[in-house]
N, C-alpha and C positions, 0 to 999 in steps of 0.2 A: 723505417729503421730508426729515425730521430724522433719518433713518439715516445714519450715516457709512459712506462707502465709495462705489465706483463702481458705482451701481445702473445696470443695463441698461435701457432704455426698454420692454421688454416686461414684463408682470407676470401673474400668475397669479390668478385670483379663487375662492377656496373659500367660498360663501356670501356672507356680508357682508364677509368678511376678504380684504384684497388684500396679498399678500407679494410683495415686490420679491426679484428674484434679484440677488444680489450676487457678486461676483468673490471667490472663495476662501471662500465662505460657504455654509452649509447649514442648513435648516430641521430640527432634530432633535427637537423634542417640543413640542406644542402641547396646552394644556389649561386648562380654566377661564379663558379669556381671557388666557393667558400664552404669549408665543411666545419661544423659546429657540434663538439662532442659535449656531453653533459655526463659529469661524474656524479653517481649517486650515492649519497651517504646511507650507511647501512641501518641507521637508526631511523632517520626521517623519511626515507624512501623517495626524496624529492632531490632536484639538482641542485648542489652546493658549489661545484665548480663548471665553469665554461671556458673552454678552449677554442680559440678560432683559428683555423689553419688555411692558409692560402694554397692553391693548387698551382704548382708550377710544372714546367717541361711539356714536352710534346710527345706524340706518338703513343706507343704502348708503354713506356715507361714514365711514371710521375712520381715526382718527390713531394712532400708535404713538410712545412716548417711551421713551428708555432710562432704566432705573432702577437698574441694577446692572451691573458689570463683574468679573468674576472670572478670574483667570490661574491655570491649572493646568498644569503641565509635568510630564509623568511621565517620571522619569529612566531607567526601565526598558524605556521604548517604543522599537520599532525599526520602520523602514519595510518596506514588501515587498521593497524592494531589498535591503536590509540582510539580511532572511531569506533571499533567494536567494543572496546572497554567502555566508553562513554555511553554507549546506547545499552549495553548491559545494565549499567549502574542507573540509568534512567528509568529502563523498564521495571527495574526492581524497585525503584522507588515509587512508580505509579501505583504499586499494589497498596500502599498504605492509605491514601486518600479513598481509592476505590472501596476498600473496607469501610472507610467512614461513611462513604455514600450508601453503602448496604444497610449499614446500622440505622440511619435515619429513614431510608426507604421502606426497611422492614418493621417500622412503628405501626401500631394499629391506626393512630389518627391520621396518618399520612395516606391511607385508603389507596395504596397501589394495589391494581389487579394481581391476584394471587400467580397466575400463570406468567405474566410479565415479570414479578418479582422473582419468581423461579428462573425465569430466564438470565436475569442479571446475575443471580447468584451461579448459575451454571458455567458464567465466564471463568470463574476460578478453576473449574476444571480444565478449561482450555489453557489457561496460565500454567498450572502445574503440570500438564502433558507436555507442553512445549519443551519444557526444560529437560527431561530424559530424551525427547526426541532430538534435541538440538545436539546433546551430548553424543547420541548414538550415531548422529550423522557425521559428526567430525572424527569419532574413533573408529568406527566401523567403515566409512566410505571415505574420509579424509576431505569433506566437503562441509560448507555450511548448509542448514536446514532447507534453505530455499532453492539449493541445486539438487537436493534429493527428491524427486517429484512425488513418488508414492507416499514418502513419509511427510513431506510438505502438506500435499492434499489431505492426508488422514488427519493432522493436526489442526489445519484451518478448518475442517469440516465441522469441528466442535464449535468454533467461532459462527459459523452460519448457523447452527443449531441454537445458539445463545441468541443471536439477532432474530431468528424466526420466531422463538418463543416470546421475545419482548414484542414483537409486531403482532403476534395472535393475540396475546393477553390484552394489550390495549384495544385491538380492532374489535375483540369480542365484547368489551365493555361499551365502546362507541357504538357498535351495531345493536347492541341490546335496547339502547335509549333512542338512538336516530336511526330511523328506517333508511334515511338516504344515505348514511354511511355505509349500511350493509349491502346496497345495491351494487355489486362490482359488475364491470363491463364483461361481455361475454367473450370467452377465449374463441379466436378467430381459428386457430389451428390446435388440434390436440397434442398435447405434450408429447405422446410416443412417435407421432408423425414427424414433429420438429425436430426431434432427436435424432431419428433415423435421417432426415434430410442433413442435418448438421454432420453426422459421421459419414455420409457419402461425400460431402463437400470437403471434409477433413481428408479422406483418403486420395481425394484428387489432388487438393492443394498441397498436401506434403510431397507430392512427387514433382509438383510445379517449383516450389520453393522450400529447399530443406532449411531446418533450423538448427541452431546450436545443441551440443548434447544437454545443455540445462535448461532448456526450453520448458514452460509449464506445458502440461498436457490439457486437452480440452476440458475433461472432467474438473481438473484443478482451477482452470480457468473460470467454469460455471461456479464453483464454490466460493471464489473470490467476488466475482461480479455480483452474485446472489446476497453475499453478506453486505456489500456496499448499498445495495437496492433494498434490502431489508431494514437497514439502518435509518436510511432517508425515509421509508414508509413508516417506521416507528415514529420518527420525529412528527410527521404530520399527524399521526393518531393521538400522540400524546398532547399536540397543540389543541385537537378537538376535545380530548378528555378533560382540558381545562375549563371548557365551555360547559360541559357536562357537570362537572362537580362545582363549579362556582370558585374553584381556587385557581386563580391567575397565575399563582407561583409554578404550577405544571409547564406553562409557555417557557419559564426560565429554564427547565430541563431541556426543553427542545434547542435552546441556545447553547446550553452547556454540551451539547452533542454535536455542534459544528466542528469544533477542534478535532474529535475523534473521527469524524467523517473524513476531515482533510489528511488525518494520521492514514487511514485506509487507503486514500488515493495515492499517498507516498509509497505504500507497499506495492500498490498495484503498477505505478509508475516504474519503481525499480524492477519488478518482474518484466514489465514490458520491454525494457532494454536487456534483458537477460541476465540481470543481476550484475551488470558490469561494474568493475571495480572503480571506474571513473564516478560513479553515483553512489558511492558508499555512504557519502553524507546524508543521502535520503534515508537511510536506517537510523542514523542518529536524529534527524529530524522527526521521522515517525515517533521515535520513542520520546521525544521531548514533548510533541504534540500530545501524546498518550498521557504524559505526567500532567501537564497542563489540563487536558480535558477531563481528566478523572478528579483533578481538584475542584474544576467546575462543577462536575457532577455532584460531588461532596457538598458544595455550596448551595447548589440548587435544590438537593434534597432536604438540606436543613430549611431553607427558605418553605419548602412545601409543607415540612412538618410544623413550623411556626404558624404557617396561615392556615392550616387545616382546620376545619370545624370539629370540635370536641367529640362529636357523636359519630366520626367517620369510622365506618367499619371495614371499607374496602370491598363490600358487597353491594352488587345491585342486581335488579331483576334481569333475567336472560330471556332471549327468545327461544321459540320452539327449538328442539335438539335437531330436528330433521332439516329446518330451514338454515341452521348455523353450520351443519355439516355440508350441504350444498354450497354455502356462500365461502366456506373454507376451501372446498375443492376447487371453486373457481380462482379464489385468489393464489392458491398454491399452483394452478395450472397456468396462470398468468406469470408467476413469477418464473417458473422454470421456462416459460416461452421467451421471456425478455432475457433472462440471464443466458440462455443457449444461444439465442441469435446474437447478442452482443459479444459473447465469448468467441464465436464462429468469426466474426468480424475482427476482434482484436488479435487472435492467434493466426488467421489465415488471410485476412484482408491487408492488415497493415504491413506486414512483412514485404509485399509487394511495391510499397512506397519506400522502402529501404531505411525509414526513419528508425525502427527499432535496432538496426546495427550501426548506428551513429549516436553515442550516448552523449549528446550536447547537454550540458546543464541548464542552459537557458531554455531549451525545448522542454526538459523535464518540469522546470518550474512552471512554464505556461500549461502543461498538462495537468499539474496540481492546482496552479491558481485560478485557471479560468472556471473550472466547475466549482471551486470553493466560492468565487465571487457569485457565479449564478444562485448558489444555495443561499448565501447571505442576502442576496437581493430578493429571493423569494419569501425568506421570513421577514424582511423589513416591509415589503407590501402587505403581509399579513398582518404585522404590528400596527400599521398605519390604516388598517381597515379596508385595504385593497382586495380585489379578487383575482390573483395572479393564476396563470394557467398552470396546470399540473406539473409537478416537478418531471 
């Protein structure tokens, strides 16, 4: 009764302690007979008032009395709504350097493979498709796009198509000149059998460990994983393309793609923790890396154009069509195999570790930072003339 605030009539009893539910307040810590209540500011969404109460009395009836009041306002705090606004502005701003990147990459002297160039251009379809998809998700379902699986997966599939076209475009040019690059490893298992096995494992695992309602489905995870893999593979083919064309500036494009790879890792990590609000900062980080990465792409394309030979036409001799089709089939089969197996592990194996249910920022940073460090280390070794193992 001596708690100040609009106490509701209902109460919850924990042992001999009765905690009243107050408007805009939440119990955040209970230890050694002490209750700490945090009052939440409606604008900041963070605790600005802390009251400490000592528990007195014995038996079933207990009384609480205020002993201390601490005001703590964090000047660096932002609300989830403000994080979303920052991310939206960064994503919108990232479009302008990307258009500059396309303008230099599309010049004749740059000699970019036509299929890869069309793949980079296709990204604009993905960008403009996600805008109405995000609006529809919020208006019709009342959730963010990432929480509406079928809509989210459909939009992200356009990004997968983009990265696949880029990878195939540079791969075809590298393969037509270097026979070693076209010799892909044999697929150990056929894609249909792998997909069937993955679906069987999914049906068993989903009964053993249920997931939240907004968890990504297996097809959506395959789309995300394959996009990341295709991007990294494209980086390697672009690196080899620099050797073929004699224009070392193409290696700069590979380096420019590193921030965008990390941006994709931010998105996957956010989905791994079921889009937890505690990790909303990952969305803004992803947007910031996208802006920075697109600016790097613009600079890299400019350097490629400046250092390209004046006779560049972007066309090279091609190998026989039958051989190309067979090689592409093996590449696509491997891509589906690796993406499916990795997606099954992410969706159905990791939940048994309970890690996805604990959105710890330090763990999220590690899941992003470690693969990024490995990626950077790989290209550093290649830059120094080393022969690192395949990514």
